[in-house]
N, C-alpha and C positions, 0 to 999 in steps of 0.2 A: 874134916871140914866142919865149920861152925855155922849155926843158923840163928839169925836174929829174931825170928818169928816162927810161929807154927802154922801159918796159912800157906796153902799150896794153890797156885793159880791153875784154873782148869779151862781157860779160854784159848783163843788162837795165839800161837806163839808170835812174839814180835821178832822181826828180822833185825840183824845187826845194823843194817842200813837205816832202818827207822829209828833205832836207838841213837845212832850217830847223828842223824838229822836233828834230833832233840837235844843233842849234846849230853846225853845221859852218861856215857863212859867218862867224859871229862869231869862231870860233877861227882860221879861215883869215886873216881880216882882221888879227887881232892878230899872228899869226905873220909874215905878209908885211910888214906895216908895220915890225915890229921887225927882221926879217932884212935887208930891202932898204934900210932907213933912209929910207923914203918912205911917207907915208900912202897907202893904197890907195883907189881910187874904189869898188871893190866886189870881192867874191869870188863866183864863180858855180859852181854844179853844172850842167854842160851848158848853157852860155850859148846863147841862141837864135842860130841861124845859124852856130855854130861847127862846122866840119867837120874839125877836126884829128884826131879819133879819140881824143884824150886825154880820156876821159869819166869822170864819176862813175857808178858802177854799183852795183847791188844783187846780192849773190852769197851763196848758201848755202854753208856750209863743213862738209859732212857728215864730212869727215875729222877734224873736231874734236868729233864727237859724244861726249857724256859719259853714261855709264850709272852708276846708283847701285843699291845693294842687289842685287848679282848673285850673292850666296850663296844657294843653294837650301835649302829645307827638304826633308828626306828622310824617308821612312817606308816600311817594308816593306808591300807590298800582296799579299795572298793572292788569287791569280788563280783557283785551282782548289782545292777541298777535297773529300775523300771519306772515307767510313768503311767498313771491312770487318770483319765478325765471322767468325772461323774456328770453324765448328761441327763439323768433321770431327775425330773423336777421334784420328785418325792424323796430324793436321796437314796441311800442304800448302804451297802458295805462291799468291801473288796478284801479278798483273802489272797495272800501271796504264800505259796509253798515252794521254797527254793532250797537248792543244795549246790555247794561249790567245793570241788576237790582241788587242793593246792599242794604242790610238790615242795618238800623240804629237802635240801641237799647239804652234804658236808664233803668237801674235797680237801684232802691233805696231800701235799706234794713236797718232795725233796728237791731243792734247787741248787745243790752243790754236792761235791764229793770231798772226801778227805784224802790226804796224801800217803796214808799208810799202804804198804804193799799188800797187806792182808785184807780180805773182804769180810766184813763183819755184818751179820744180819741181826736185826733187833726189831722190837715192837714198840710203837709209840702209843701211849695212853693219852687220849684226848681229855680236855678238861670236863668236869662233871656236867657243865651246862650243855654239852653235846652228848656225852655218854648216856645221860638220862633219856635223851630222845632217840639216838641212833644205836646205842648199846654196842659199839664196835671199837676195836683197836686197829692200827694200821702197821704193816710190816714194811721195812725198808732195808736197803743194803748200803754200806758205806761207800761203795764204788760205783753206784748207779743213781741216776736221777729218775724218779718215777712219780706217778700221780695216781691216786686212788680216790674214788667217789662212792659214797653211800647215800641212799635216798629213801624216803618214805613219803606217804601221802597222808595229809590231814584233811578230813572232810567236815565242812561246816553245813549244818542244816537249820532251817528256820521256817516256822509257820507263823504268819502275822495276819491278823484280821483288823481292818480299820473301818469304823463307821464313816460314811462319806456324805458330803453335802452337795447339793445341786450347783453346777457351774464351778466346781473346785477341781483343781489339778493336784494329784498326790504323787509325790516322788518317793519311791522305795529304794533303800540301799542296804546292802549287807557287806560289812567290812570287818577287817581284823588288823592287828598290828603286825607288820612284816619287819623282821629284824635281820639286818645284814651284818655279817662279821667278816673282817679282813685282818688276819693276824700273821705274824712271823714267829717262827720257832727255831731253836737250836738245841742240839744234843751233843754233849762232850763224848768223844771217842778217845780213849786214853791208853797209855802204856801203864800197866799195873804189874804187881808181882815183885820179882827179885832180879838183882844183878849179882854177879859173883866177883868178889875182889880176890885176886891172886897175889901172893906174897913170895919173896925169894926164900924165906925160911919161916918155920912155924911161928905164929903169933897168937897171943891170948887176948880175949876181951878184957880190957883194963878195968871194966866195971863188974866183971863176973869171971874171974880167973878159974873158977871151978869147972868151967866148960872145957878147959884144956887149951892147948895151942894147936893151931892148924895152918896149913898152907893156903887155905882159902876160906872165905866167909861169904854167906849169902845175906844180902842187905835189901830190905824192902825199898823200892824206889822212892816211896813217899817220905822216907827218912831224910833224904838229902836234896829233894827237889820239890818245889811248890806244885800244887795240883795243876794250875793252869799251864805250867811248863811241861807237863806230861801229856797234854791233851791237844787235839784238834777238834774243830766244831763243824758238824754237818748242819746245814741250814735248810729251812723250808718255809712253806706258806700254808695257811689254813683259810679256806673260804667257806662260808656257810650262809644259807638262807633258811630262816626259821620263822614260824608264826606263833603269836600268842595262842594259848589254848582256848581263848574266849573270842567270840565274835559279837558284833552289835548290829542289830537291824533297826532302822529308823524309817519313819514315814513323816514327811513334812508336806504341807500344802500351802498354796498361795492364799488360802483363806485364814492362815495364821495358826493352824494346828501343828503340833509336833509330838510324836510318841516314839519311844525307843525301848528295846528289850535286849537282854543279854542271853547268849547261848554258849554252849561248850562244844568245841570241835572234837571229833573222834579220829584218832591216829590209826591208820591202816598198817598192814604188815610192812616191815622194812625190806628193802631189796638193794643189792649192790648194782 
């Protein structure tokens, strides 16, 4: 036998039915007949009894995951508000000591399956904007639709003291920027590896006769088929609610005063 490459596939074996559905044997036959100058008897994905290890396989390629619509919509969220009226004719001061815990979530779901007979498990790496907050990956199967959520809590704390004047009303607020994400993703799950071209008599590689003549040759599927023609795509969604790490506390009054200060939130332990 002849081998056109030294890579051996180590993933789930592709069924002949899956290869037929992608028209791999037809493309393989056309390529081998043309390249070797002899009509092939047949092209096989994992021929029965073949123990060479040069197999046609089904493989998820999560490193090629594509996300769309990763720009968040942002809006200020008022987490705490309070009103204080100064009734002392001499005026005084008011201190607000406040704390607000907000939950951040990341939900990744698969919303489709692929048509391969084999069940392929893989891990999705989420974009950095999420991994820096949640620090997780998500595991999926090509034959199941599942949803996974990870969450953590970010706590905003603030102490503000305001000098107050008689007969003035003071409005205190603590707010932060809430960021909402709604994205779609897709991952290619592809046939990779080799098919075997069988010939009625030994044939040599016309570009490398030194390898000798053989009844069959192993050809990488990527030699004669485009990448997209070898793949199906599992799709899913990503939903997330996150907050800016900063918060703003402001005090305004009907007497014309306004003061604001910035604080930094503290992220608690993550939990699924």
